[in-house]
N, C-alpha and C positions, 0 to 999 in steps of 0.2 A: 794225080790222085793222092790224096792224103790219107794214110792209114795210121791209126793210133793204137797203141797197145801198152803192155807192161813187161817187165823183165821177170821171167819165170811165171808158172801157172799154179803152183802148189800153196804159196803161203799166203794168198789174199783171201782171208777168212771172210771179209765183209762180202764177198761175192757168192759164197756157197751155202751159207746156212747149214742145213743138216746133210748136205751131199758129202759122201765119203770120198777119200782121196781117189779112188779109182774112176770117179766120175767127174773129176775137177776139170781136166781139159776139155771134155765135151761141154761142160758148163761154161768155162771160159770163152769158148768159141761162140756162145750166144751173146757176149758182151763186146769182144774185140775181134779183129780179123787177122792180127799178128802177134806173135809172142817171140821173146828173146829166150833162148835156151841158155842157161848159165852152167848147168851141171857139166857140159861138154868141157868147160875151162878147166875142171879139176880132174877129169878123166876122159878119155876117148870113150864114148858111149857104146854099149853093144848095138850091134844092128838091130836086134829085135825091139829095142826101145823106140827107134826112130820108125820103124814099121808100125808099131802100135800106135804112137802119136799120130802118124798119117792116116790111119784107119779111124781114129777117134774124131778126127776134124773134117768139117764139111769142104766141099769143092770152093776153091778160091782162098782158103785159110793158107797162111805162110808163117814160116819159121825163119828167124834170124839165129844163126848157131855161133856161139863163141868159139873161137879157136882154142885148142888145147894150150895150156900154159908153156909147154915145152916148145911150142911154135912161135911164142911171143917173148922169150927170154926171161919169163917170171921165175924159173926154177933156180938159176944161178947154182947154188951149191947142193940144191936138193936133188935126189935121185930122179933121173928120167927113166922111165920103164921101156923106153925103146932104145936100141943100141945105136941106131943111125937116124939121121933126118929122113932118109928114103923110106925106111920102115915106119917111122912115125907119121909121114904124110900119107903113105899107103894106107895105113890103118885108119886115119881120119877120112879119107876119101871113101873107103869102104863103108865106114860107120854112117855116113849122111846119105848114102846112096838111096834108101828108101823114100826119103822126102824130096831128094832130087828128081828122082824118076817119076815121082807123083806130081811134079810140078809145083811143090809147096816149099821149096827152098829160096827164100828171098836173097839170102847172102850169108856168107861167113864174115863174122866180125874179129879182126885182129886188134885187140885192145892191149896196147904196149904200156909197160910200167913207167913210173915217173923217172927212172934213171935212164931210160931210153931216149937220149938226147939227140939233137941233130949234128951228126957227125958223118964223115965219108964212110966209115965202117957200117953205120946203121943204115945209111942210105943203101949201100950194097945189100944189106940183110934184107930190107924191104923189097929190093928187086928180085933176090932169089926166091924169097917168100911167095911173091906174086907168080913168079915162073912155076914153082912147085904146086900151086893151086890151079894151074892149067886154066880151063875156061869157067871155072866156079866163080860167080860174082863174089867179090871180096871187098869188105871195107876196112879202113884204117882209123884207130882212134888213138890219139896221142895223149900223153899225160905229162909232157914236159914243155913248158913255154918256149924252148928255144926254136921250135919248129915254126912259131908264128911271131918271131921277133921282127922288128920293123924291116931288117935286111934280109930275113929268110922267108917271111910269109909267102911272097909272090913266087919264089923258087920252090917252096914247098907244095903249094898248090898246083903249080905247072908239072912238077915230077909226078905227082899223084895222077893228074890228068894224062900225062904221056903213058905211064905205066898201067893205067886202067884201073887204078884203085877207086873204090867209092869213098867220097869224103864223109867222115863222121863229124857233125856239128855237135859240140857239147856245151851244156849249160851247167856250170859248177862253180863253187866258191872261187874267188880270186885270191888264193892263199899261197902265193909264191911260186917257186919254179916248178913245183909239182902239180900245177894246174894250168888250164889253158883258158884263152879268152873265148868268147863266142864269135865264131868266124862263119857267117851264114852264107857259104859259097859251095856251088855244085862243082865237082870235078869231071863230071859226065852228064849226059842228057838221059840216061836210063833211071838212075836212082840216087838219092842222097839219103843218109841216115841221120836222124837227130836223136840223142840221148840226153834226157833231162834228169840230172843228178840231185837237184836241190842246191840251195846256197847256204849251207851250214858251214860258216867259215871256221867256228870254234871246233867243229868236229872233224874237218877234212884232214888235218895232219896229225890225228891222235893214233897213229899206228902202234904205238906201244901199249895202248889201253886195251885191256882183255875183250871189251865190247866195241872196238873201233869201228867195225862195219856198221853197227846199229848207230853209233854216234855219227858217222859220216853221212848217212843218207836219211837222217831225222830232219825233215823239212817239208813244209806245205806251202806250195805256191798260192800267192794271193790271186784274186780274179783280175787285179791290174797286170800282175806279172804274166798271167796266161793270155790276157789281151794282147800284151806285147809280142808273145810268141804267135798268137794268131795272125798277127800283121806280118810277122817275119816269115811264118810258113807259107802265107799266100803270095809272097814275093818269091820265095824259094821255088814254089810250085811252078812258076813261070818257066823255070830253068831246067827241070827235069820230068820225066814221065811219071816216076813213083817217088812218093816221099813218105819215109817210114819214120815214125816217132814213137819212142818208148819212154815211159816214166820209170825211173829207178830209184825214186824217193820212197822205198818200201818200209823203212823202219817203223813208222807210226801209223801204217795203213793209209798213208796220204796218197799213194800213187794212184789207186783206183778212183777216188773222188776227183783228183786233179785231172785224170785222163778223161773222165766223163764230162767234166766241165769243158774242157777243151773241145771235145767232140760237139758239145752244145754250142760253143762260141763260133764254131766252123760250120755248124748246120749238118754235121756227119751222123749218119746212123751207127748204131752199135756193130754187133757181131753178125755172123752168117748163118747161124742155125736158129730154129724156134726155141723158145725158153719153156720147155716142159720136160726138165730133168730132175724134178724134185724127188724122183723115186730112187735116186742113187744113194 
C-alpha cells in the first residue's frame, strides 16, 4: 500500500483557509493519512503533545517521527540537554509512547547529516542506535554520497537489511558529496520510506545563507517528474507491504499540490476523516 503525506502539518496554509492552528491536524488528516513530525528533531517533545496528536487523528492515521538531533550526531559542539545516551533514548521512547500504543507510529526517522560518511565508526554508530531503538520501526536517511558509491552501495543496503533498518529513498539535488542519488531499493518487506525534497541544486548547499532552509526546499515537481515517481513507486510497492511517501518541498507551498497530484496519478484517495472542519 502506498501512503502519501507531507512533512509537518502546521505550515500548509493552502490546506486550512480559516481553520485556526488548534484545528490543523484534524483538518490535515482529511487530506493525507500520514505526516512526518519535524519538531521532534529540535527537542524531545512532551508526552502530552503526542497524546493530543493521537487523539486528534482518526483510526489508521500514522506518524513518522524524526529522531532527536542528539541521536543523529547533528549537535557536534552544541549542548545536548541529556547527560548520557541512555537518558536521551529513554526520554525519546517515553515521548512517543502515546502514538505507539495507539498503533499510530509508522516509524522513527534517523536523518543523518552530510558529514556522516561511510566509515567503520559510523557503521558502529548505526548498529548501536538500532539496538537502542529496540523494537521500534526505524528508518535511516543518509546525506553523504559515500554510502552509495559503486563499491559501497551493495554493502550499505545489505547492512541495513541485516540490522533491520528501513531504507529511506531520497529525491534531492545532485549537488556533490552532501547529497545522495535516488536508490529505489527496499531493505525489508514491511516498509520503505520515500522523501521528496525537490531538485533545487542552486539552493541545496547554501547553508551560510540566512534563509538556507527556504532556499533548499524551494521547488515544484513537474507532472513528468511525478509520473516518473509514480512508476518507481509502483515497482517499489512490489517489494514491501507499506510504502510511505512524503513531500518536503514546502518553501513555496508546492508540497501540497505535488502530493495531491501524485495521489491522482496513482488513483489514491486522500485522508481518513470527513472534511467538515470549517468551524475551527
